[in-house]
N, C-alpha and C positions, 0 to 999 in steps of 0.2 A: 882574754880578760880585758875589761874596759879600764883604761887609764884613769886615775883620779884627776879631777878637774877643780882647781882653785881659782879664786878671783879676788881682785882688789877693786872696790867700787866707790870711788870718791865722788862728791858733788862739786862741780866746778863753779861754786858760788863764792869763792874766796881763795886765799893762798894756803897751800899745805903747810902743816907744822910738824913738830917732832912726833906727835901721836900718829899722824898719817904715815910718817916714815917707818915707825915701828910696825904698824899693821901691814904695810906693803911689803917690807922686807921679810916679815914672818910668813906671809902667804907665799912669797917666792921661795923661801928656804924650805917650807913644808912641802911645797910642790916638788922641789928637787929631791928631797929625801924619799918621797913616795914614788918617784919616777913618773910624776904627773905633769899636767899642763897648767900654765899660769895665764889667766886672762885678765884684761883690764876693761872695766865698764864705766861709762860716765853716767851717773845718776842725775840727769839734768831735766827732770820733768818740770821744774820751776824755771820756765823759759825766760822769766823777767829777771831773775837774779843770776842765772847761769849764762855766761857769755863765752863767745869764742876766744876772747882774750884771756879769760881766766882758765879756760880749758888748755890753751897753749901753755900757760904757766904751769899747770899740773903736769903736763907731758914733759916739759923741760925739767922740772924738779925730779920726776921719777927717772928720767934718762940720766940725769946727773948722779943720782944715787947708784947707777949701774944696773937698773932693772931693764929687762927685756920681756916683752909680752907678745902674744899671738895677735896677728892682724886679721880682719879689721877690729877696731875698738867698737863695742856696742854702745850706742848713744840712745838713751831712753826717749829722747825727743823725736827720734826717727821711727818709733815703734808704738805710737799711740793706738794704732789699730789692734795690736796684740792685747793691750789692756782693755780696750773697748769690748772685745770678744769675751774676755773673762768677766767684765762687769755685767754685760748683758746676760750671761748665764746666771749670775747671782740675782739680777733683777727678775728674770723669768721664774726663778725658783722662789721668789718672794722672801729672799733672805737679806735684802737691804731695803732701806726706805729713804726718801728725800727728807733731809733735816733743814728746817728753815730758821731756827732760832739764831739770832745774832749773838756775838760775844757779850754784848751789853745785856741782852735778855737772859743769857745763861747766868751771868754774874748776879743779876737782880734776883733770879729764881733761887740761886744758892744763898744769897744774903738773906732772903726772906725765910728760907728754911733754917739757917743757922741762927737767926734771931730768936728762935725758940729754944736754943740751948744745945741742939744736937749738931754734930759735925757732918758735913756732906762727904760722901764717900769719895776717896781719891784713888787714882790708878797707880801702878807701880812707879811711875815717874813723878808722882806727887800732884798731878793735875786733877781737877775735879772731873768726875765721870759725867758724861753728857746726860741731861735730864731725860730725854727720850720721849717727851710728850707727843712729838710729831708722829711717832709710831702708830698712834691711835687715830690719826686723821682719816676721814672718809675720802673716797676717790674724788668726789666733787670738790671737797675742800682743797685737796692737793692740786687738782686741775685749775682751780681759780687762781691759786698762787703761781702756778706755772704760767698761766695766761697773762698775769700781771708782771711777769718777769722778775719775780722775787728770787734773789740769790739763794742757793741751797747747796748742800753737800750730800753725797750718798753715804750713809752710815750702815755698817753691818748690824743687823739685829742679832746681837750676840746670843741671847737666849734661844732664838729660833735656830741659829747656826749650830749651837751646841746640841740642841735636840735633834737636828738633822743628821749630824755626825753620828750620834747615838752610841759612842764608845769612848773609852778613856783615851786621851791623847798624851803622848810623851815624845821625847827626842833623845838621841844619843849625844851626850856632851863629852867631848874629849878634852876640853879645857876645864874651866871652873867658874861657877857662878859667884855672885857677891857673898853668899853664905857658905861657900865651899861646895856647892852642888856639882856633882860629876857623875858620869855613867848614864844610866837611864833616868831622865828627869821628867817628872809629871808636869804637863802643861796646865796652866790655870788661866785660860782666856777670859773667864768670867770676871777676873780682876780688872779688866780693861774697860768693861762696859761696851757701848756701841761706838766703836772707833770709826773714823773717817776712812772710806775706801776710795772715794773719788770726789771730784768737784764738778760743778756744772760745766766749766770750761776745759777741764783736764780730766780725762777718763781714768785716772789712777791717783792714788796716794802712794807714799813710800811702801806701806804694807802690801798693797796689791802688786805694785810694779816689781818689787824685789822677788816675790815668790814666782811670778810669771817669768821674769828674766832668768832666775836660777834654773827653772825647769827648761826653758828654751835653750839655754846655753849648756845644759847638761852638767851643772855644777854638782859635784859630789861632796865637797867639803866647804862649808861656810866658816871662814875664820875672820872674826871681827871683835871689836872692843866689848868689854864686859857691860858697858852701859846699855847694850842692846840685848842682854841676856833675857830679860823678862818679855821683851817684844816677840821672842821666838814663839811664845804661846799663841799669839795672834796669827803668826805665819803658819803654824801647824794647823789651825782651824781652816785657813784659806786653802792650804794644800789638800786637806781632806775634802773640802767642798768642791774643789776644782779637779780632783783626781790627779794631783801632781806628785812627782816623786819627792821623797824626803831625804835631804842630804844629812851628813853628819855635821854637827855644830861644834865649834871650838871658840869659846869666848876668852879673850886674853886680857892681861893687865892693861891698865890705862897709864899713859905718861902724864904725870901730874905736875902742876906748877909749884912754886915755893910755898903756897898756901894750902896745898893738898887738893886743889881743884883740877878737874880734867882740863886739858888745853882746849881752846875754842877759837874758831875763826872769827866769830862775832865779837869777841873781846879783843881781837887784834893781838893774840899771843904771837910771839916771835916766829916768823915764817921761815921755811927752808930757804926761800929766795934771799931774805935778809941775811941769814947766816952765811949763805954762799957769797954774797956781796961783801960781807965783812971779812972774808978770807977763810972760812971754814971749808974743810974737805969732806968728802963722803965718809972717810974713816973717822973724822971728828964726830960726825952725826951718829955713827954706830957706837962710839964711845959714850956720847951724851945720853943715848937712850938705853945703853946696855945691849949686849947681843940678844936680839929677839930669840926667845926659846919656846919650842913647842910644848914645853912642860908647864907653861903657865897660861 
């Protein structure tokens, strides 16, 4: 019988905070309870923001918490070829297209539409869905833009992807979604529109890299924060398109600040390193976050 495989996959683009500690400890504990393996992955496809110094800090914080993981650590920046293979399959199947609209052009397009009194469609994260006009460009128009060196991103043609899959998508949720969803959850990838799959200089986005990594590492249980619950619909589409195995998903509670917002590296929420330097112990961290529970 195959042993369950869990993973904690931080991005070394800042310092870890209490929310990361909760997720890492929960993954470790669930792996132990299941008699499974616990892996660590560095999601560092953003090579400009992710640095060796920040990765060293992540490793130091996790070791301080008492975590042990299998070696070697998988670093996404070492596996761009894996993502390129997956991207090429989607390109060859005509399921992605190069999107050339800048953020300013997208904002202008949406403002023009909403000036008429209607609201532009938003994705589950609240961001405007991409307009998608590039989808209808001719080959000559695209080639001219390529030749001019115009920046672009590869976007999934979601309507084509859903039609290609041709069946209802769902996943097994052992945690709980924002509205209490659990058990067999229907996926709604159409809510996301044409998401970014890769960029000109990097052959993967988060969505593509995470499903490829989970498959290559044999991950059987994805345990992560509830803020990624709806993104699972995009991951299910990609898994079907690429013929990848489907893990169980467990979305857990978020650690919130005093204002009820999820903790964030970008806002400079108190880091584990700062807490350690102020005299906190790993036991203090466990008390601060509450004992991670597989029931949430």
